[in-house]
N, C-alpha and C positions, 0 to 999 in steps of 0.2 A: 353421330353414332351410326354404325353399320348394322343393319338388321336384315336377316335372311329368313324369309318364309319358305317352307317346303311343303308342297301339296301336289301329289301325283295327279289328282283329278281336276285341278283348275284348267280350264280350257276345254274340258270334255263335257262336264255336267255343271249344273248351277244349283247346288243344294245350299244348305245353311253354311257349311264349312267353306265353300267356294266364295259365297257372298262375303263372309267374314274376312277372308284373305284380301279380296278385291277392295273392299271398303276401308279396312284398317290400313292396308299397305298404302293406299292412295293418300289417306290422311297423314300417316307418319312420314311419307316421302316429302312432305312440305318442308320439314326441318331436319330430316335425316337421310342418309344414304340407304335406300331400301331396295332389296333384291327379292324377286319372287321366282322360285324354281318350280316349274310345273312341267307335266308331260304333254299337256294339250297345246294346241297352236295358240300363239299369242295374237292379241288384237292391239293395234296401235292406240286405240282409245280406251283400253281396258284398265290400265294402271298408269299412275304417274310414278312409275318405279321401273327399275331394270328387270326385264323378264328373261329368264334363261330356261330354255326348253330342252329336254332330253326325252328319248323314248318315243313311241308312237303306238296308237291303237289301244282301245280299252272297250270293255263291254259293261254290262250292268252289274251292280253290286249285289251282295247278299243272296247269292244263289244257294248257299248252304245256310242252314239255321245257325243262330249265334252260338248254340251249345255244341255244334259239331266239332269233333276232335281236331279236324284240320284247321278250322278257324281258331280254336283255342290255342293251337300251336303255331299259328300264323303261317300255315303251309298250304292254304287254299291259293288258287291261281292269282287272285288279286293282291294278296300279301306278298307273293313271290315277285310279282311285277313291281310292287313298291320297293322291295328289297333291291332289285336290279337298278331301278331308277335312282334310289338313294346312293347306292354304291358308286354309280357313274358320276354322281355329283361331288364326290370327295375331292378330286383335283380342283374343281371350281371353288369349293369352300376354302381349300388351302390357299389358292391364289388370291381370292378376294378378302379372306380373313375377316369375316363378320364378327362384331362384338357380341351380338345376340343371335341365337338360332332358335327359330320357332317352327318345329315340325308339326304338321297337321295330321299325319297318318301314324297311328300307333304301331305296335309290333316292331318289325325290323328297323323301320325308319327311326323310331324313338331310340332304339338301342344304338344304332350307328351314330346318331347325333349326340347321344350321351357320351359315347366313347370319344368322338371328335372333340367335344367341348372340354372334356377332362384332359385330353392330350395337348390341345392347342390354346387352352385358356379362355375360350368363349363361354358365354353364359347360356344355359339351356332354359328356355321358357316353354312350358306346355300349357295349352288352354284346354279346358275340359269339354271340348266339343263332342266327345264320345258319350258323355253322360255316365252316371254311376253304373259300374259293371266291370266286366273283365278287362276291356281295353284300357280304361282309366286306372285300374289297379296296376296294370303293367306299366302305364305311363308314370305312375307314382313310384314304382319300383326302380325306374331309371334315375331317380333322385334329381329331378330338375331343380335348378337354382330358384325357380319360381313356378308354382302351379297356380293358374288362374281359374278359379271357379266362376261359373256363370250365374248361379243363384245361391242363396243362403243355404238351401237344402243340400246342394252339391258341395258347398264348402264344408258343412258339418260332416257329410259323408267322407270327403277326401281326408279330412283331419283324422277321422277314425280308421280309414283304410291304409294310411301310409305307415311304414315301419321306420321312417327316418325323421329326424328333426330338420324341417325345411320351411321355406318361406311360402306363404299363401297370399293371394289377393282375391278380392271379390269384385269382378268387373263383368257386367252383362254384355251381351251382343247389342248392336245398335241398329239404327234405321236412318236412311237418308230422308230427312223431313222436307227437302225441296222436291225430290222426285216423287215421293209418296205423300200425297195430300188430296183433300177432296176436290181441289180446283184443278181443272184440266180436262182433256178430252176423255170420253168414255168409249169403250169398245162396243161395237154394234153386234148384238147377239140375237139370233132369231129363236129364242127359247122363252118359255113362259116366265113371267115375273111373279113373285120375287125370286131373285137368283141367289142361291146359297153357294158360295165359292169354297172350293178345297184346293189348296196348292200343295201338292205332294207327289212323290214318286209312288208308283203302284207296287209297294212292298208291304208285307204283312204288318210290320211295325207301325205303319201309318193308319191302319184300319180304314182303308178307303171303302172296302165292301160294306162295312158296318155303316158308314156314312151314307152310302147309296140306299141301303135298306131303310135307314131312318127317314131320309127325304121321301122315299117312295110311300111312306105312310101318311105324309101330308097331302092335302087335297090338290094343291096347285103349284107349289114351289118347284123350282128346277134346280138341278145341280150342274155347276160348271167346274170341271176338274182340269187343273193345269199341272202338267208334269208327265214324265215318262218313267217306265220301270219294267221289270221282268214280267209282271202280271197284267200287262196292258190288254192282251186279248181277252183274258178272263174278266177283267174289270169292265171292258166295253160290252161284252156279252151280257153281263149282269145289268149294267146301266141302261142299255137299250131295251132289255127285256122288261125291267121293272118300271122304267120311267118313259120309255119311248123317245123318239127323236124330238118331240116338242118340249121335253123336260130334261134332256141330258145332252151335254157336250163335253168331249174330252179333247183338249188341245195341248200342243207343245208350244210354249211361248218363251223366247229368250228373256233373261232377267231384265235387260235394259228396255224391254218393250211391254213389261207386265203391268205397269201402273194403271193404264186405262181399264184393264180388266177388273182390278180392285174397285175402281170407281163405278163400274157397271153393275156391281153386286150389291146386295142388301145385307149380307152377313157372311162371315167366314166361319167354317168349322174345320177343326183338325183335332181328332181325338187319338193322338199317337199313344204308344205305350209309355208308361211313367218313367222309364229309364232314359227317354229322349232328353238330351242335354238342355235344349232351349226351345227353338222354334222361332226363327227370325220372321216367318210369315205372319205370326201374331202381331209383331211390331208394324210390319208393312200394312196390315189390315187396319190396325188402330190409327195409324198415321193417315190412312185414307178415309177415316171417319166410320169404320165398320166396327160392330161388336163382334166378339169371338165366342164360339162354343167349343170348349176344350175338355180334356180329361180332368177330373177333379183330383189333383195332387198338389203337393206343396210348391213345386216349381212353377206350374202353370198359374196357380193363384198369385204367386209373386210377380210373374210377368204381366198378367192381364189385369190384376186388381179387380176393380168394380166395373171394368169395361166389357164384361161378358158374363156368361153363365157356364156352369160346369156339369159334366155328366159323370156320375159315380161309376157306372158300369156301361161302357160303350158297346159291349157285346149284347146288352139288353136293348134291342131296337125300339121297343116301346118307350122306355125311359129316354133314350137318345132323341127319339122323335118328339116327345113332349117338351124337352128342353129347347129343341129347335123351334117348335111352334111358339113357345113363350118368347124366345129371343127375337124372332122375326118381327114381333109386334112392338118392339122397343126402339126408340130413337137413341142410338148410342153415341152420336157424333160428339157431343161435348165431353163426355167421360172418356171416350176413346182418344180424342186429340190430346186431352190433358195427360193421360197415361203414356201415350207415345212420346210426349215431349221430354219424358225422363230418360229416353234412350237415344238421343241425338248422337250420331257418330262423332260429332265434334266433342261432346262431353266424354264419350267413351275413349276416343283417341287421347284426350288430355289425361285420363286416368291411366292409360297404358304408358304414356310418356313418363308420368311421375313414377310408376311402378318400375319401369325399365331403368330409369336413371338411378333408382335406389339399389339396383343390382349391379351396376357398372362400377 
């Protein structure tokens, strides 16, 4: 089977969507002819798949709020770059003739891929990486041959949001249980212990500032923030102001070098907004033996199970801090490893293989 992944941002950033493409493409490439189309530079060790690159240069996402009219119409500069990127790929898609096309970017890319699949007989598969909201409503409007929901909550939402009779599958994201485990080297960090880890871009939807304020209310715990984003300067000013250099570090670490930082931490927190589709960082943390503190919503409870605690209102720094204080005292290792074992990429790839073959 020929499978084509399209993701403008692969090679530039390493968020959940980019990790999804890298891991799933690598697994599926064992028994299939897999192509990854990306705008970023390719690495010889990144995929066991053919990587095709077009375009160059990108900046940070989400400069405009989600409800901004230009974002709703896919006319902000990032969506226009995705449009040009995808348009330039049409000759390659025609030449390579994939059986399955999996676009990761909504908007123009989903539309172009939908038209391509209808004209040339390929199957369009869209995964719900955007999460319930405008982008995935648009994705459903493109009438994919298969829409893959990442959680039961998202599946129920997608079935109610679509106007078509179409196929659905429930397949979560996964984690590399060999790379992420309690065994192995730990990053050396000169900040106070215990260390509360947050792996996130500094964007409003990740609620990084709320996490810093919650940690600041604890007596001695430190925050280690891994990731980059448009609010970096503001986040750093707040972190060093409230926590000081002995309790705050903000680093940028490539995904293939991040595992030792999980092992150096005592707990992960990420209280993103509830429309976030998944959160692969929860799986990476649990596979490393860490408990998770997350937003109290249906999707996060399904992902984390009993391997963490939940915050009803992350904007309430007192509640957030109290949950962190309780979670840091618990040994999560056994529950976390058990929960993470449900999300092995081998299992996830097997589910995708079965679902894709049903569509061919």
